[in-house]
C-alpha positions in Angstrom: -78.4 -39.3 -208.1 -77.7 -36.9 -211.3 -75.5 -34.5 -210.8 -78.5 -32.4 -211.6 -79.6 -33.8 -208.6 -76.3 -34.0 -206.3 -75.8 -30.0 -207.4 -79.3 -28.9 -205.8 -79.0 -31.0 -203.3 -75.6 -29.3 -202.0 -76.9 -26.0 -203.0 -79.6 -27.2 -199.3 -76.3 -27.0 -197.0 -74.7 -24.5 -195.6 -72.0 -22.4 -197.2 -68.6 -23.7 -194.8 -67.8 -19.5 -195.0 -70.7 -18.6 -193.2 -71.5 -21.7 -190.9 -68.6 -23.7 -189.9 -68.7 -27.8 -190.7 -68.5 -28.2 -186.8 -71.5 -26.2 -186.4 -73.7 -28.3 -188.9 -76.4 -29.8 -187.9 -76.1 -34.5 -188.0 -78.8 -34.3 -191.0 -76.4 -31.9 -192.9 -72.9 -34.0 -192.3 -74.7 -36.9 -193.4 -76.0 -35.8 -196.8 -73.0 -34.3 -197.6 -71.5 -37.6 -196.6 -73.7 -39.3 -198.9 -73.3 -36.9 -201.5 -69.8 -37.5 -202.0 -70.3 -40.9 -201.9 -73.2 -40.6 -204.9 -70.0 -37.9 -206.7 -67.3 -41.1 -206.5 -69.5 -43.4 -207.7 -70.6 -41.2 -210.6 -66.7 -40.6 -211.5 -66.1 -44.5 -211.1 -69.6 -45.1 -213.6 -67.7 -43.3 -215.9 -64.8 -44.4 -216.0 -64.4 -48.2 -215.8 -68.2 -49.3 -213.4 -68.6 -50.0 -210.1 -65.5 -52.1 -209.8 -63.6 -49.1 -209.8 -65.0 -47.9 -207.1 -64.6 -51.4 -204.6 -60.7 -51.4 -206.2 -58.5 -51.9 -204.1 -55.3 -50.5 -205.4 -52.6 -52.2 -204.1 -49.8 -51.9 -206.6 -49.5 -47.7 -205.8 -48.7 -48.9 -202.1 -46.0 -49.5 -200.6 -45.8 -52.3 -197.7 -46.5 -50.5 -194.7 -48.4 -47.4 -195.8 -52.4 -47.2 -195.6 -54.1 -49.1 -198.8 -56.9 -47.2 -200.0 -59.3 -47.5 -202.5 -62.0 -45.2 -203.8 -64.9 -46.8 -200.8 -62.5 -47.0 -198.1 -63.3 -43.6 -197.3 -67.5 -43.8 -197.6 -67.8 -47.2 -195.9 -65.7 -45.5 -193.3 -67.7 -43.0 -192.9 -71.3 -44.6 -193.8 -71.3 -48.2 -193.2 -71.4 -50.6 -195.6 -75.0 -51.2 -195.7 -75.4 -47.3 -197.0 -72.6 -47.2 -199.4 -74.1 -50.7 -200.5 -78.0 -48.5 -200.8 -76.4 -45.6 -202.5 -74.6 -47.9 -205.5 -77.6 -49.2 -206.3 -79.4 -46.3 -206.5 -76.7 -44.5 -208.7 -76.6 -47.7 -210.7 -80.4 -47.6 -211.4 -79.8 -44.1 -212.6 -76.7 -44.1 -214.5 -78.7 -46.9 -216.9 -80.9 -44.1 -218.1 -77.5 -42.7 -218.8 -75.7 -41.8 -222.0 -71.7 -42.7 -222.1 -69.8 -40.4 -224.1 -66.0 -42.0 -224.1 -63.4 -38.9 -224.8 -65.1 -36.1 -224.9 -62.5 -33.6 -224.2 -59.1 -33.8 -224.1 -56.8 -31.3 -221.9 -53.8 -29.9 -222.4 -51.1 -32.5 -221.2 -53.3 -35.2 -223.5 -55.9 -37.0 -220.9 -59.0 -37.5 -222.0 -62.2 -37.2 -220.5 -65.8 -38.9 -220.6 -68.8 -37.2 -220.2 -72.5 -38.5 -218.9 -75.9 -37.6 -219.7 -78.3 -38.4 -217.2 -81.5 -38.8 -218.3 -83.1 -35.6 -216.6 -80.5 -33.3 -218.7 
């Protein structure tokens, strides 16, 4: 899914301000989890590819702390099979997009990349 498609799908979900998350249907909760996973995948694709999504950042944690890769919470919520399916879909859409590096620099000197999707 492109960013535009993700935004449109998010608009179909109820506002948490109006309907608490625990009152959403199972289908709405599933869509929310899948969209969150796709958003993280798109971010990883923009900054280093899917290897960043699966990488476990061991060096950031001291012994005894929870080890957290970007994929971990998504696999826990959706299952490995579904995350792999979403990964294939995101990579297919990303292959049709253009990636521009260092398109924006913030006040602290951090640079950002931009994905221009096929539907933009």
